[in-house]
N, C-alpha and C positions, 0 to 999 in steps of 0.2 A: 326525595330522600330526606330523612330526618336525622339530626345529630343530637347526641347528649352533651350538654354543657355542664362541666364540673367547676365550681368556684370555691377556692380555698380562701377563707377569711383569716388574714394574718396581719403582720405589722410591716411598716415601710422598712424597718431595719433588717427584716428577714428576707425581703423580696429578692435580692441578688443571690442569696444562698439557695432559696427555693427555686429560682430560675435555673441555676446550675444543676440542682438535684433533679428537676424535671427533665433536663436535657440528658442526664446520665441514665434515667429510667427509659428514655426513648420517646418522651412526649415532645412533639414538634409543634411550634406555633402556639405561643401563649399570649394572653391578654392581661395587662396589668392596669389596675385602676387605683389611683391614690390622689391626694391633694397636695403633693409635693411640688412647689413652684420650680420652674426650670431656671437654671443658672444663666447668666449672661453668655457664657461660652457655649452653652447648649443652644440657645436661641439664635446665635450668630450663624449657625450652619443650617437653620431651618427657614423654609420659604413661607413664613407666617408673619404678617404685619401686626395683627392684634390677637393676643392670646385671651381665651375666656377667663373671666374672673372665677377663681376657685374659692370654696369655703376654706377656713383655716385648716392647716394640716393637723389632724388629730392623731397621727401615727398609725392609723389603720390603713390596710391595703387589701385588695382582692386580686388573686391570681387565678385566671380561668384557662381551661383547656377544653378541647372538643374531641369526642370520640364517635366514630361511626360504627366500628366493630367492637362489640362489648364482650367478646369471648375471653379476652385477657384482662377484664376489668378487675377481678379479684386480686390478681398479681400486682396490677398497677396501683390499686388503692393500698395494698399491703406495703408496697415499696415506698409509697408516699408517707405512710405512717412511720415506717422505720427511718426514713430520711428526716422527718420532722423531729423524731426523738433525738437523732444525732445533732441536728442544727440547734435544738433547744438547749443544748449543753453550754453554748457560748453566745446565744442571742435570743431575745424574747420573740417567740413565734406567735404570740397572741392567742386568739380563740382556737385556731387550727381546725375549725369545723369546715366541712365540705357540703355545699348545697348543690343540688342537681336541677336542671331544667332541660327542656327540649326545644330545639330550634330547627326550622325547616330549611333544607338546602335550596337556596334560590340563586338565580343568575344575577348576582348583585352587580356585576360589571356592566350588564346590558340593561338593567332595570331602569336606569336614569333616562334611557332613550325616549320614554313616554313624555318626558318634560321638555325635550329639545325639539322645538318647532321652528319653521322658517321665520326669519325676522330681517328687518332692513336697517342698515346704517346709511342714512341719506339715500343715495341712489345705488347702493350696493345691497344685493340680496344674499344673505348667508343662510344656507339651509343644510340640514343633515343629509347624508347621501341617500337615506331611505325614504325621504319625503319628496312629493311631487312639487313642481314649481307652481305657486299660486298664479292664477290667471292674471291677477292685477299687477303682478311683479315680473311678467315675462320680458319686459323691456329693460330691466335692471341688470347691472353687471353681476354675474353669478359666481359665487364661491361656495363650493361644496366641502363640508368638513365632517369627518368622523373622528372625534378625539381619541377613541380607543381608550387606552390606559394612560395617555398623555394629556396634560392640562391644555384646555383652550377650545371652547366652542365659539367664542366671539360675543357671547351674551354679556359678559362682565363689562362694567363701565370702563375699566382701564383698557381693555382690548379695543373698545369702540373709540376711546380717546386716541389711541395709537393709529387706528385705521383712518380717522379723520386727518391726522397729521401726515400720514403717508399720502393721502389724497392731495395735500398741499405741496408736498416736497418731491414726490417721485417724478422723475423726468424720463423720457424715452431712452432706454438703453442703460440707465444708471445701475450702479452696483450697490447692493444692500448687505449689511452685516446684521443678522438677526440673533441676538443673544438671549438664550432661554427660549428657544423657538417653540417648545412644546408640541402642539399638533401641527405647527407650521403655518398657522392661519395668517400671521402678519407677513411672513415671507411670500406666501402664495398671493395674498392681497397685493403686495408690491409688484409681483410679476404680472398679475392681472391688470394692474394699472400702467404697465409698460416698462417696468424695470427689466434689465437684461440678465442679471444674475443675482443669486442670493447665496450667502454662506451662513449657515445656521449652527449654533452650538447649544448643547443642553446637557445637564448633569445626568438626566434620566435616559437610560438606554432605550426605553419604550418610545422616546421621541423619534428615534431613527426609523422605527417601523411605522409610526403614525404619519410622519412626513412623507414617507414613500407611498403609503396608501392614499394620502390626500393629494399628492401630486398626480397620481394615476386618475383619481376621481375628477380632477380639474384639467386633465389632458395636458399636463406640464411635463416636458421631457426632463429626465433626471440630470442632464448636463447643465440645466439652468438653476438647480437648487442642490447644493451640497450641504450635508449636515453631519456633524461629528459630535461624539460624546466627550465632554470634558469641561473644565473651568478655565475660561479665557483670562480670568483675573490672576491666576497664579501658576498655570500650566504652560510652560514654555513651548511644549509640543503643539498645543492648541493655538497659542499665539502665532507661532511660525506658520502653522497650516492656514490660519486666517490671512496672514500677510500684512504688510505695513504700507500705510498711506495709500490704500487701495480702494476704499469705499467712499461713495458719495453720501450715503446715509447709513447710520447705525440706528437700530431700534431695540429697546429693551423694556419689556413689560414684566417686571419682576417684583422687586420690593424696594422701599426707600433705602434701607440699610445696604442692600446690594448695589443699588445705583450709586450711592455715595462712594463705594469702592470702585465701581466700574468707571466713573468719570475720570479716574486717574489713568486707566488703561486704554480707553477707547481712542483718545487723541492720536496715538501712534498708528492706529489702524485706518483712520479716515483721512481723506485728502484735506488740503487747506480749503476753508469755507464749507467743509462737510458738515452735515446736519446730524445731531444726535437726539433722537426722539425717545423720551422715557415716560413710563407710567408704572402703575402698581404702587403709587404713593398715596397713602391715606392723608387727609387734609392736615392732621395734627403733626405730620412729619414734613410738610411742605417747606417750612422755613429751614430745616436742617439740610434738605436737598439744595435749596437756593444758596445757602451759605457755602456748601461744598463746591458748587459750580463757581460762585463768586471768588472763592479762594484759589481756583485753578486758572492760571494765566493762559491756558490753552483754549478756554471756552468763554463765550459770552451767551447769556440767556437771551433768546429772541422771542419766546412766547411761552405763556403759561395758560393752560386751559383746564376747565373743570367739568365734571359730570358727577352729580350726587356728592358723595363724600370724598371723591377721588380726584387726583390731580395729575396732569401731564406737563412735564417741563421739557421744552425743546431748546437746544443750545446749538450754536455754530462754532466750529473750530476757527480760531483766529489765524 
């Protein structure tokens, strides 16, 4: 199936007005391209550690939308022109030209699967559910993962750093708090290594489905892995659901800025001498994370490990 892409060349000042106008016309799902840098408040809520460098903002923007059915095209384009006439009375709409192109409807969600192949982290084999176990790895501890629309195949350096730390600190029957669980790979790894229970949290509702599917793929009973949607940093409901002074280990593979916030909250959820394993820390932010832990009387850093440009900081609750 092929779609028509329509791109309106306009200005950054007009983008919000045009977005509202498109919504009123009945155009759902738009794509905005500009070089406007994100503000500090915007980046705080995003799970991005390094943003791409953009060219200088020249005030130009492109707003695109896609149509499969073109029977109503004349009305839509006419409504856009009328809307631009109205908007142009109080803001510069720029070129206001519309270009068209054609794009093929592909299964983008599943397209990435061709790149996800079995791999090992020391003596652990991580493989997608649709791949066979390589003969050379049949003796390794097997973890099967299908991320779906949730983050986490295990291939990223930060995930591997966390897995290696879990291997060091998981003990038989221990309890684990998995913050930002994503596909559930770290929680499932902990259970495979002998943990007794995992409580996971994630902001994305897709994580609930992903964790359930991956538990089934790994023959893990749902009673051993509970996952809820929400933010343990500031949501009292999630904090209460997780419980207090309950866990032997907490693990968070998120971002440096989020970990800096988490280190204030995690101590109330783990036991004395409990371990907090963190990663998602790009090397340029290592010092900021170290300083945050050092300023927290509830923690002492016990280990810092590295892989590529990424860092894992492991701390113990005093």
